[in-house]
VOBA-1610 file (N, C-alpha, C; in pm, whole numbers, padded with zeros to 5 digits, always signed):
BEGIN
Met-03695+01706+00255Met-03576+01638+00308Met-03454+01729+00295Gln-03351+01704+00379Gln-03230+01784+00371Gln-03160+01760+00237Ala-03063+01845+00205Ala-02986+01828+00082Ala-02921+01690+00082Ser-02909+01635-00037Ser-02861+01498-00050Ser-02749+01488-00153Val-02667+01386-00138Val-02562+01357-00234Val-02585+01216-00287Ile-02593+01205-00419Ile-02620+01077-00485Ile-02494+01034-00558Phe-02441+00919-00521Phe-02317+00867-00578Phe-02343+00759-00682Asp-02265+00761-00786Asp-02251+00646-00874Asp-02170+00540-00798Met-02178+00415-00839Met-02102+00310-00771Met-01973+00276-00848Asp-01987+00219-00968Asp-01870+00169-01041Asp-01783+00283-01092Gly-01656+00280-01057Gly-01564+00383-01103Gly-01575+00512-01026Thr-01657+00514-00920Thr-01673+00633-00835Thr-01648+00597-00689Leu-01723+00503-00637Leu-01700+00452-00501Leu-01621+00322-00503Phe-01652+00237-00599Phe-01593+00103-00606Phe-01495+00095-00722Gln-01375+00044-00693Gln-01271+00029-00796Gln-01302-00096-00879Thr-01392-00079-00971Thr-01443-00192-01049Thr-01333-00262-01127His-01229-00188-01166His-01122-00249-01244His-01052-00361-01168Thr-01063-00363-01035Thr-00996-00466-00957Thr-01059-00604-00977Ile-01184-00607-01017Ile-01250-00736-01041Ile-01298-00751-01185Leu-01291-00643-01263Leu-01346-00646-01398Leu-01272-00745-01488Glu-01140-00733-01495Glu-01065-00816-01588Glu-01076-00965-01556Pro-01054-01008-01430Pro-01069-01151-01404Pro-01210-01203-01429Ser-01310-01123-01397Ser-01449-01166-01418Ser-01481-01175-01567Leu-01432-01078-01644Leu-01457-01079-01788Leu-01380-01192-01856Glu-01256-01215-01811Glu-01178-01326-01866Glu-01247-01459-01838Asp-01297-01476-01717Asp-01370-01598-01683Asp-01492-01616-01773Thr-01563-01506-01797Thr-01686-01512-01876Thr-01657-01552-02020Phe-01559-01488-02080Phe-01530-01519-02220Phe-01457-01653-02234Gly-01388-01696-02128Gly-01336-01832-02128Gly-01449-01933-02128Tyr-01552-01903-02050Tyr-01673-01987-02046Tyr-01738-01992-02184Leu-01749-01877-02250Leu-01809-01872-02383Leu-01724-01950-02484Arg-01591-01941-02472Arg-01504-02017-02563Arg-01524-02167-02543Ser-01540-02208-02418Ser-01558-02351-02389Ser-01687-02404-02450Arg-01783-02314-02472Arg-01910-02351-02534Arg-01911-02322-02684Arg-01793-02284-02736Arg-01777-02252-02879Arg-01868-02136-02922Glu-01890-02044-02829Glu-01975-01928-02859Glu-01894-01800-02870Trp-01762-01812-02859Trp-01674-01696-02875Trp-01537-01743-02920Ser-01474-01665-03008Ser-01336-01690-03047Ser-01262-01558-03042Gly-01134-01563-03024Gly-01058-01440-03017Gly-01037-01393-02875Asp-00983-01273-02862Asp-00947-01218-02732Asp-01070-01170-02654Thr-01053-01156-02525Thr-01156-01097-02440Thr-01159-00946-02461Pro-01275-00887-02490Pro-01282-00744-02524Pro-01279-00651-02401Ile-01171-00661-02326Ile-01161-00583-02201Ile-01158-00434-02229Gln-01078-00392-02328Gln-01066-00249-02355Gln-01200-00190-02399Thr-01274-00265-02478Thr-01406-00218-02521Thr-01497-00195-02401Tyr-01492-00288-02305Tyr-01575-00272-02186Tyr-01532-00149-02107Arg-01402-00129-02094Arg-01355-00012-02020Arg-01408+00117-02082Glu-01413+00121-02214Glu-01456+00242-02283Glu-01605+00272-02263Ile-01685+00167-02245Ile-01830+00187-02232Ile-01878+00171-02088Met-01785+00155-01995Met-01821+00134-01855Met-01919+00241-01809Gly-02026+00198-01745Gly-02125+00291-01694Gly-02256+00291-01771Val-02256+00231-01891Val-02381+00224-01966Val-02464+00108-01913Pro-02595+00106-01936Pro-02679-00005-01889Pro-02633-00139-01946Leu-02655-00245-01872Leu-02602-00376-01909Leu-02650-00428-02044Pro-02776-00408-02082Pro-02813-00453-02217Pro-02727-00390-02326Val-02691-00263-02307Val-02604-00195-02404Val-02464-00254-02400Val-02416-00290-02280Val-02284-00352-02267Val-02275-00476-02355Trp-02370-00566-02339Trp-02360-00694-02409Trp-02392-00681-02558Glu-02476-00587-02594Glu-02498-00560-02737Glu-02370-00508-02802Thr-02293-00432-02726Thr-02168-00376-02778Thr-02058-00481-02783Leu-02046-00561-02678Leu-01941-00662-02673Leu-01968-00779-02766Met-02096-00812-02786Met-02133-00931-02864Met-02242-00895-02965Pro-02212-00806-03059Pro-02317-00757-03150Pro-02375-00864-03242Ala-02299-00970-03269Ala-02346-01072-03362Ala-02415-01189-03293His-02426-01184-03161His-02482-01296-03087His-02630-01272-03055Ser-02699-01381-03026Ser-02842-01373-02996Ser-02864-01315-02856Pro-02983-01261-02832Pro-03016-01213-02696Pro-03001-01321-02590Ala-03032-01446-02625Ala-03022-01555-02528Ala-02877-01578-02485Ile-02785-01574-02580Ile-02644-01594-02548Ile-02591-01475-02467Arg-02634-01355-02505Arg-02592-01237-02428Arg-02641-01245-02284Glu-02763-01289-02265Glu-02819-01301-02131Glu-02744-01406-02050Ala-02708-01517-02114Ala-02630-01621-02046Ala-02493-01567-02005Ala-02431-01489-02094Ala-02301-01429-02063Ala-02314-01332-01946Asn-02420-01253-01946Asn-02441-01157-01838Asn-02460-01227-01704Arg-02536-01335-01703Arg-02558-01410-01579Arg-02426-01465-01525Tyr-02348-01526-01614Tyr-02221-01585-01572Tyr-02126-01476-01523Phe-02121-01365-01595Phe-02036-01251-01559Phe-02069-01201-01419His-02197-01187-01389His-02236-01137-01257His-02208-01238-01147Glu-02218-01365-01177Glu-02179-01466-01079Glu-02032-01451-01043Arg-01947-01427-01144Arg-01804-01410-01120Arg-01775-01279-01047Leu-01843-01171-01087Leu-01823-01043-01019Leu-01854-01055-00870Ile-01970-01113-00839Ile-02013-01124-00700Ile-01919-01215-00621Ala-01876-01325-00684Ala-01782-01416-00616Ala-01651-01344-00586Asn-01603-01265-00680Asn-01477-01193-00659Asn-01492-01084-00553Ile-01607-01018-00549Ile-01631-00918-00444Ile-01631-00984-00307Arg-01705-01093-00295Arg-01720-01157-00164Arg-01591-01226-00119Ser-01501-01257-00213Ser-01372-01317-00176Ser-01267-01211-00143Gly-01306-01084-00151Gly-01216-00977-00110Gly-01124-00924-00217Gln-01152-00952-00344Gln-01062-00906-00450Gln-01087-00760-00490Gly-01200-00704-00455Gly-01231-00567-00492Gly-01179-00467-00391Ala-01208-00339-00415Ala-01166-00233-00323Ala-01247-00107-00349Leu-01273-00032-00242Leu-01329+00102-00258Leu-01217+00197-00299Tyr-01255+00310-00356Tyr-01156+00414-00382Tyr-01111+00474-00248Pro-00989+00530-00244Pro-00943+00593-00121Pro-01038+00704-00074His-01053+00714+00056His-01124+00824+00123His-01276+00814+00116Val-01331+00700+00074Val-01478+00688+00072Val-01535+00708+00212Glu-01480+00636+00309Glu-01534+00645+00445Glu-01519+00786+00501Glu-01404+00849+00476Glu-01381+00984+00528Glu-01480+01083+00467Leu-01504+01072+00337Leu-01599+01162+00272Leu-01740+01136+00323Phe-01778+01010+00336Phe-01910+00978+00389Phe-01929+01038+00528Asp-01829+01023+00613Asp-01839+01078+00749Asp-01857+01229+00745Phe-01779+01296+00660Phe-01788+01442+00648Phe-01927+01485+00603Leu-01978+01418+00500Leu-02109+01456+00447Leu-02220+01430+00547Lys-02213+01317+00615Lys-02314+01286+00715Lys-02311+01388+00829Gln-02191+01422+00874Gln-02179+01520+00982Gln-02223+01659+00938Ser-02216+01683+00807Ser-02259+01813+00752Ser-02409+01816+00724Gly-02477+01705+00750Gly-02622+01702+00738Gly-02678+01651+00607Tyr-02594+01590+00524Tyr-02642+01538+00396Tyr-02692+01394+00410Ala-02796+01362+00337Ala-02839+01224+00320Ala-02766+01168+00199Leu-02720+01044+00208Leu-02641+00983+00102Leu-02717+00870+00035Phe-02705+00865-00098Phe-02769+00761-00178Phe-02671+00711-00283Ile-02699+00593-00335Ile-02624+00539-00448Ile-02722+00512-00561Ala-02686+00557-00682Ala-02767+00532-00802Ala-02675+00469-00906Ser-02706+00349-00948Ser-02614+00275-01034Ser-02687+00203-01147Asn-02616+00186-01258Asn-02666+00103-01367Asn-02641-00045-01341Gly-02577-00077-01229Gly-02549-00216-01195Gly-02673-00290-01148Gln-02665-00422-01150Gln-02777-00504-01107Gln-02787-00508-00955Ile-02908-00537-00906Ile-02937-00531-00763Ile-02845-00621-00682Glu-02829-00748-00724Glu-02750-00843-00646Glu-02603-00802-00641Tyr-02553-00748-00749Tyr-02415-00700-00756Tyr-02393-00584-00659Leu-02483-00487-00663Leu-02472-00372-00574Leu-02484-00414-00429Gln-02574-00507-00402Gln-02593-00552-00264Gln-02467-00618-00211Ala-02395-00692-00297Ala-02271-00755-00254Ala-02169-00651-00211Ile-02155-00543-00288Ile-02061-00436-00252Ile-02103-00369-00122Val-02232-00336-00112Val-02283-00269+00008Val-02258-00355+00132Glu-02282-00484+00121Glu-02265-00572+00237Glu-02118-00589+00274Val-02033-00614+00175Val-01892-00640+00203Val-01825-00518+00264Tyr-01858-00399+00213Tyr-01793-00277+00260Tyr-01880-00196+00357Arg-01992-00254+00398Arg-02080-00196+00500Arg-02120-00052+00467Leu-02150-00030+00342Leu-02187+00105+00300Leu-02322+00148+00356Asp-02405+00051+00392Asp-02537+00086+00444Asp-02531+00153+00580Ala-02412+00156+00642Ala-02397+00230+00767Ala-02408+00380+00743Ser-02378+00423+00620Ser-02383+00566+00586Ser-02487+00599+00480Val-02515+00504+00392Val-02602+00529+00277Val-02747+00497+00313Thr-02835+00592+00287Thr-02977+00574+00319Thr-03038+00461+00237Glu-03011+00459+00106Glu-03062+00352+00020Glu-02980+00346-00108Thr-02964+00224-00159Thr-02893+00202-00285Thr-02994+00165-00392Phe-02987+00233-00505Phe-03083+00213-00614Phe-03013+00158-00738Ser-03073+00057-00797Ser-03028+00000-00924Ser-03118+00048-01036Ile-03064+00051-01156Ile-03144+00086-01273Ile-03261-00011-01288Gln-03250-00129-01225Gln-03359-00227-01229Gln-03481-00181-01149His-03466-00076-01069His-03579-00025-00991His-03676+00059-01074Ile-03637+00093-01198Ile-03725+00174-01282Ile-03746+00104-01416Asp-03838+00158-01495Asp-03874+00094-01622Asp-03785+00135-01739Thr-03709+00242-01724Thr-03622+00287-01833Thr-03477+00253-01799Leu-03388+00276-01895Leu-03245+00254-01873Leu-03172+00387-01861Asp-03242+00491-01820Asp-03188+00627-01814Asp-03158+00664-01668Lys-03031+00691-01639Lys-02995+00723-01501Lys-03061+00851-01452Ala-03089+00944-01542Ala-03160+01066-01502Ala-03297+01030-01443Asp-03362+00930-01501Asp-03491+00886-01447Asp-03473+00820-01311Leu-03362+00748-01294Leu-03336+00684-01165Leu-03313+00789-01056Val-03236+00893-01088Val-03214+01001-00992Val-03345+01072-00960Arg-03428+01093-01061Arg-03558+01156-01038Arg-03643+01068-00944His-03636+00938-00964His-03710+00845-00878His-03665+00859-00732Ile-03536+00869-00710Ile-03483+00887-00574Ile-03533+01018-00515Met-03526+01125-00594Met-03567+01257-00546Met-03715+01259-00509Glu-03796+01194-00592Glu-03940+01191-00564Glu-03971+01106-00441Lys-03903+00994-00427Lys-03929+00906-00312Lys-03894+00974-00180Tyr-03785+01052-00180Tyr-03737+01111-00055Tyr-03762+01261-00044Gly-03831+01318-00141Gly-03861+01461-00134Gly-03739+01550-00142Ile-03640+01509-00220Ile-03515+01583-00232Ile-03535+01703-00324Arg-03489+01818-00281Arg-03502+01940-00361Arg-03367+01998-00402Ser-03261+01959-00335Ser-03128+02011-00370Ser-03023+01906-00338Gly-02908+01920-00402Gly-02802+01824-00376Gly-02708+01811-00494Ala-02636+01701-00498Ala-02536+01678-00601Ala-02537+01533-00644Val-02495+01510-00768Val-02468+01375-00817Val-02319+01367-00843Ile-02255+01263-00791Ile-02111+01245-00805Ile-02086+01116-00882Gly-02017+01127-00996Gly-01991+01010-01077Gly-01882+01035-01179Asp-01846+00929-01251Asp-01732+00939-01342Asp-01771+00945-01490Arg-01898+00924-01522Arg-01935+00918-01663Arg-02043+01020-01698Leu-02066+01036-01829Leu-02160+01136-01877Leu-02301+01110-01827Ser-02337+00984-01810Ser-02471+00952-01761Ser-02495+01012-01622Asp-02391+01019-01540Asp-02404+01079-01407Asp-02420+01231-01418Ile-02342+01291-01506Ile-02348+01436-01525Ile-02485+01477-01578His-02533+01403-01678His-02665+01432-01733His-02774+01411-01628Ala-02759+01307-01547Ala-02859+01279-01443Ala-02869+01395-01345Ala-02755+01455-01312Ala-02755+01571-01222Ala-02822+01690-01287Lys-02778+01724-01406Lys-02824+01848-01470Lys-02972+01841-01506Arg-03019+01726-01549Arg-03160+01714-01587Arg-03252+01719-01466Asn-03194+01704-01347Asn-03274+01710-01225Asn-03241+01831-01138Gly-03167+01927-01193Gly-03137+02049-01121Gly-03040+02034-01006Leu-02952+01932-01013Leu-02854+01908-00908Leu-02714+01943-00957Leu-02623+01963-00863Leu-02484+01988-00895Leu-02422+01862-00953Ala-02345+01875-01061Ala-02279+01761-01125Ala-02130+01766-01094Ile-02083+01669-01015Ile-01941+01659-00982Ile-01885+01535-01052Gly-01790+01558-01142Gly-01729+01449-01217Gly-01602+01399-01148Cys-01579+01268-01154Cys-01461+01207-01093Cys-01363+01165-01203Arg-01244+01219-01198Arg-01141+01185-01297Arg-01069+01059-01249Phe-01143+00946-01256Phe-01091+00819-01209Phe-01068+00726-01329Asp-01064+00597-01304Asp-01016+00501-01403Asp-01092+00497-01534Phe-01224+00508-01530Phe-01304+00493-01651Phe-01347+00627-01710Ala-01306+00736-01649Ala-01353+00869-01691Ala-01300+00906-01829Gln-01379+00987-01900Gln-01340+01040-02031Gln-01338+01192-02021Glu-01226+01253-02062Glu-01211+01397-02045Glu-01320+01477-02116His-01360+01433-02235His-01462+01509-02308His-01597+01503-02237Glu-01619+01400-02157Glu-01742+01392-02078Glu-01731+01480-01953Leu-01616+01477-01888Leu-01597+01554-01765Leu-01611+01704-01789Arg-01583+01749-01910Arg-01594+01892-01939Arg-01736+01945-01919Gln-01834+01856-01918Gln-01972+01899-01901Gln-02015+01908-01753Ala-01926+01865-01663Ala-01958+01869-01519Ala-01944+02011-01464Asp-02011+02037-01353Asp-01997+02166-01285Asp-01863+02176-01213Ala-01811+02062-01170Ala-01682+02055-01102Ala-01623+01917-01127Val-01491+01907-01122Val-01423+01780-01144Val-01324+01758-01030Val-01320+01636-00978Val-01226+01603-00870Val-01132+01492-00914Asn-01011+01495-00859Asn-00912+01391-00885Asn-00907+01287-00775Asn-00964+01320-00660Asn-00983+01222-00553Asn-01105+01265-00472Leu-01158+01174-00396Leu-01286+01201-00330Leu-01277+01308-00222Leu-01160+01329-00165Leu-01149+01434-00064Leu-01175+01572-00122Glu-01148+01590-00251Glu-01172+01720-00315Glu-01320+01755-00321Val-01406+01656-00307Val-01550+01683-00306Val-01586+01778-00193Lys-01517+01768-00081Lys-01550+01849+00036Lys-01544+01998+00003Ala-01444+02040-00071Ala-01430+02182-00104Ala-01540+02228-00198His-01576+02145-00295His-01681+02183-00390His-01817+02190-00321Ile-01844+02095-00233Ile-01970+02098-00159Ile-01976+02222-00072Gly-01863+02259-00010Gly-01858+02377+00074Gly-01886+02504-00003Arg-01828+02517-00122Arg-01850+02636-00205Arg-01995+02641-00252Trp-02049+02524-00285Trp-02188+02518-00332Trp-02282+02565-00222Asn-02255+02520-00099Asn-02338+02563+00014Asn-02321+02710+00045Gly-02195+02756+00024Gly-02169+02895+00058Gly-02236+02990-00037
//
């Protein structure tokens, strides 16, 4: 297959912060109403760990709670996320469509690899019509591990990809690229951590900058 570009979703293509706080507030309000949480909503903690697999999210946010309560919180949270996406409260980052058009015209196949759940990703893809440019969107639920490097490997094996890049904002994206022999492009966006970005092959401050890095890589 031709060279491919694999994008992370949250904090890379989709401005997750636009729906994160209201959805998280709703979730912990729900937990308070059931007397299963007291205190403030741990929004900052979530921002710091954004991009890790969901089981790790809820273990971190609710370390003293049972798996059953964490699972109930996750279900409610995703209901709120999807409702907020479909009601138009979310947004893509600037220049997503322009970058997609450039890459498609340059002969790249585009994919999405995310730690998000299938239904959540599908809502974003449908609302913003990403499937017009993206060959396929993959969730961590498509594989047996919680390792994004394994998810990227799964995509490469399914489509016979031999070269390309992974574009994302967190260390899991960078590691996924490097462990599979792909270019790692880090995004200095809302959830990014500078110490993680230092491990990327290139770092961009907006998606249009990807064009120059892809061009140099090809050259």
